[in-house]
C-alpha positions, 0 to 999 in steps of 0.5 A: 645053196643061197637059192635055197636060203632066200627061198626059205626066208621068203617063205617063212616071212610069207607064212608070218605075214599070212598068220598075222593077217588072219590073227588080225582077221579073227581079233576083227570079227570078235571085236565086230561081234562084240560091237553088234551085241551091244548094239543090241543091248542098247537098242533094247534100253532105248525101246524101254526108255522110250516107252517109259517116257511115252507113259509119262506123257500120257500120265501128264496129258490125263492129269492135265485133262483132269485138272481142266474138266475139274476147274 
């Protein structure tokens, strides 16, 4: 009788640990997906900002060239 109780308790602990491990793994995979999506959004914003800065620099260079030719 005692062996059955010990085996039952051990099995329930094992099932509990496995389910906790699966839950934790699932939660972590969800977090990784969220991080990847955030990374994608940040990457798009950085590209847009970089293009904007490049355009502004080109405009400034053109203005400087026009000033030099007018002087």
